[in-house]
N, C-alpha and C positions, 0 to 999 in steps of 0.2 A: 196652628196645627203642625205638626213636625213633618218631615220627610222621610221617615222611617219606612222601608221598603214594607210592604204588607206581607204577613204568612199567608201562603198559597196551598200548602200541603202538610199534612201532620203524620208522622211514623208514629206506630203505637208497639214497642217493643211488649213480648209476650209477658213479661213479668211486670209489667206497667199497667196492664189493661184492666186489673181490678182495683187499682187505687182510686179513692174518690175524687181526686184533683183532675185524674184523667177524665173521668165522666164529665167534671163540670169545664173543663177546657174544650172538649169535642163539643159540647153543648154551645159554646160561643164561637164556635167554628163551624156551625152548622152551614152546610152547602158546598164546603172544601172537600177534595178528595182526601180521606183517610186511608191507610195501609197499615194492616197489622204485620209486624215482621218478628222472627226469632230475636231474641235478644243474643247480641253478638258481643264480642270482644273488641277491643280497642283497634282503630285505625293504626297502621303501621307507619305511613308514609307522611310525615310533616309538611312538606314541600308541596301540597297540593294547590292548586289553582282556584278551582271552584270550591268555596266554602259553604255553599247552599244555604245562604242566609235566608232564603224564604221558606225553608222546610223546617217546621217544629218536630223535634224528636222526643218522645215522651219515655223517660227512662226510669227503672227503679236503681236507684243508686245503691251499690253493695258497700259502699266504705263509711268513714265516720263523716258525719255531717258538720262537727264543730271542730276546727283544727287552728293550732297557730298560724300565722303568716309565715312562711319560709324564710322571709327575711334572706340574705345575701352575705356571704363570707366577707368579712374584715369591714363592715359598715355597720352602722347604730340602727337599730329595728326598733320599733315602736311599742312592740307586745300585743298587738292588734290581734283577735281571732278572727275566723273567715267560718262563716256560714254557708257551706256548699248547697245552693238551691238551683244551679244549672252552669253550664259553660257555655261560650261563645257569645255574639252579640249581634242584634240586626243590623247597628251601625256599623261603618266600614271605614273607621279611621285607618289611615295610611300606616301610621307608625305603630298600630296595635300590638302589644306583644302576645295576644292570644293566638294569632297568625301562625307564631312558631310554637307556644306553648303546649298546646293539646293538639293530639295527633288523630282528631276526629271534626268531620264536617257536621253540618246543621247546629240548629238552636237547640241545646241540649236542655231539658227541664228533669229535674229530679221530682217526680210525682209522688215518691214514697216519704218526702220531707215531712206533711203533716202526721204520717203514722208516727215517724220518729222523732218529731220534735219534743214528745215527753221524755226521752231520753237526755235531749239537750237541755232542757230546763232543769231535770234532775240534777244534772253537773253543777249548774249554777247554783242551784238552791243547797246542795250539800257543800258550797264553799261560800259561806255567807262574809267572810272577813276579805275577799277579793272581790274587786271590781274587774268586770267583763267588758270589754269594748270590743263589740263585736259589729261586722258587716257584711254584708251580702253582695257588693259590688267589686269583689277582688276578680272573679273570674267570668262576669257578666255584668251589662248595665242591669241596677237594681229596678229600675221602673219602665225600660223600654218596652217589655212585654208584659207589664204589669195589668193592662186591659183585657189581657187573654188568659194569664194563669193566676192573678189575684194573689201575690205575694204579699201586698201590704194588709188585705183583709185578713189573711192567716197570720200573720206577725206580729202586727202592733199592738195587739191587744194582751197577749200573754207577756210579751217584753216589758210594756209599760207597768207590769205588775211587781217586775223583779228590782228590788232596791239597790242590788249590787252588781247590774247589768244596763248597757246601753245598747241600742241598736241603731245602725248608721244604714241607710239607704243611700247610695251613691249613683248620679247619674249624670248624663248629658243631655238629657230629653225635658219636656214640659208636661210628661205624661204624670200628673198629680191627682188626677181625679181618686185614686182610691184613697190616697192621703187624706184627702179634703172630705171623703164619706166616712172615713175612720172615726170612731168616738175617743180614740186614743191618743194622745199628745204626748204624756209623760214619757221621758226616757228614749224619747223616738228623736233621731237626728237626720234630718233629710240635707245631705251634701252634694254641692255641684261639682264637676270638674270642669276648670275653665282655663282659656287659653286667650292669646291675643285673637282680636276678630280677623285678621288675617288668616292665621292656621285654623282658626276656624271653617273660615268659609273654604279655604284650599286643600286643608288635609283631614277634616273631620266630616266625612262624607256621611250625609242621611241624618247628621245632628242639627237641632234646630240653632240658631246663632246665638251669640252671647246676650244679647239683650232679652230675647226671649226666654233664655235660661234666668236671667235675672227677674224675669217680671214672675216667671213661676216659684222662684224662691221668694220674693217678695209675698205672693199669695200663702205659702206655707208660714211664712215668720208670723203673716197677719193672724193665721189661725193658732199660733200659739207654738209651733216648730221651732227648736232650737237647729240652727244652720251651721253647716262646716262647707268649707270649700277648699279645692284641691288644683293646684297650678301643678300638675304633673302630667304630661311632661312639658318643662318650659324648653322652647326649641328656638335655637339661635338662628333667625334670619334677618336680611336686609331691615333695617330701622326699626329693631325689635324694640328698644327701649320705648319709644312712642307708640309703638304698636300696644306693648302692654299696659302702658300708661291709660291709653284710652279704656282698656277693662276695668283698672282700677277707679277710673272716673265713672264709669257706668254703675260699678259697685256702690259707690257714695250716692249715686243718684235714687239707687233703688233698695239699699239694704240699709236696716240699723245696724251698726257693727256691734252694738252693745248685746246683739242675740247671737253672734258669733261664737261656737264654742272653741273652735280649733280650725286651722288653715295650713295645708302643707305644701312644700315646694320641693320640687324634684325636676332635675335635668334628664333630657332624652338620654336614655341608655338603652343597649339592646344585644340581646345573644346573637353572635355572628350568624347564626342560622336565619336570622331574619332578614338579613339585607338581601339576600336573593329574592325571597318572598315578595318583600316590598317593590325591588325592580320588577319582578313579573306581574304582580296585581295592581300595583300603582305606579305606572312607567312615567308619569307627570309629577309624582311628588319630589320635592326638593328637601325633605327632611334629613337624607343622607349627605348633604352638601357640606355639612361642617367638619371640623377637623375631630378627630375619633381617635382613642389609643385604648388598646386593651387594659382592664384595669384589673384589681384584686379577685373580682368574683368572676372575670372570665368575660364579662359583657364589655361592650364598647361603650365608651364614655368621652366627652369633651374634655379636651385638656383642664387640667385642674383651674387655670386662671381665669378661663371663659366660665366655669361654673360659678367661682367665687363671684366673678361682675355680674352674675346674673343674679343670684341670690343677694348681693349685696344692694342692687339696684331695687328688685322686688321688695325687700326688707325695708328699704327708705322709704319707697312711695306708700307702703302698705301701713306702716307706723306713723305716717304724716296723716291718713285717712283715720288711723285709731292705734292707739298705744298698746292696747291689748286685746289681740286677736289668736292667741295661743299658737304662734308661728313654730312651725317646726320642719326640718328636712327629713325628707324618706330617703333612707338609704345611702347614708354619706358618711365621709371620714370625720374624724374628729377636727382636724386642721381646716377642712372646708367650712364646718360649723363656726368655729371661732373667727376664722377671716370674712365669712360671708353674713353671719348673723351676730356676731359679738359676744355669743356665748357658745357652751358646749356641753352636754350631758355627760358625766364620767361614763357612760355605758350605756347599753340597751336598757337596763333596769332604770337608770336614771330619767331616761326618756319617759318609759313607762309611768314612773312616778310623776313626771311633770303633767302628762295627759290624766291620768287618774285623778290629781288636784284639779284639773278642768272640769272634770265630771262631778267632782264634790261641789264645786261652785254654783255649776249650773243646775244641779239635782240635788238640794240640800239634804235630801232623805240620805244620800250616800256618805254625808259628814260622819255618821256614827261608824262607817266601817274603817277601822284603823289603817294609817298609812304605813307602808312598810318601811318609810324612811330611807328610799334609796337617794344619795347624795346627786343634787344636780351643780355642776361647776358651771361660775358665770366668769364673765369677763373680769370681773372684779376678783374674783376668789382665785383665777389664775394668775393673777398680777401683771 
């Protein structure tokens, strides 16, 4: 069992009251207080103390449900597409960017997703020559609320039928019951955010430990799901090499690496506004103890040599485990790619092409979709 805080209250905005998903969610929350409220605008004060993580707010989302990852200026992006299912997370990781990214408290669930899903699928179907790599874990945890909201039951079936798309559920939890009960496995990727056991225990509040996450990943792999892993953020802390090596050793114990479609690495970076929020909400956190400098995108990042050292170490240890894990860096500069991983995509399009090729390998039906041919520069190419 996880230690995720329970939902204790539900707020239902007026525009969400007639959605079918709202009815199903409230049925699962029988006995809890439910308050109907007017549909409201966005909260404006980002630096709030109480994020109301035990309050579920059911919202009719007025925007586009499928959007490209915003990326970050000056760094290579992977061309990921975000399916907006909700915002905020019941976990309480000290370093979480969502504390500063959104100006609203509560666990917000977009209950009109089911009604609008057809337009998302139509867009995919109208572009058969393009591979859509889509994820639900950018602005919330994909599985933490799944027993209540039923995202896996809603999404796995439709996406498993699309030969030019994959859907990634990204989580820090072991709430995989919905996935295990689904009849759909094809083109569904289940990914775990990993860290060192030390960071997981000290900074990822409410999340199960690394061993429990990997036990859940092993169950999903045994059930036929493709796996992904994301070491993001890597955090500089005393003894970090030995600590991250423990996670790699646990992966070797629980996971067949041949079933890993991709694995990302990204060092801790944050918007300046997040610093005061971390100090206020997590006064005992040590994630701000490192050396940070302003970067091209306006975020605070570790000095470049620190990032290169961390990526180089993780690359070496992970490749010793298995040489073909689909490793890539999230939002990094070309020189950091070259020195940390030994190769570099020519551009964001090159990284997108690299990951699309991984999709073709893991899901052969995608092989008929033409490759756009974006060039990938390797260390050998660059001389």
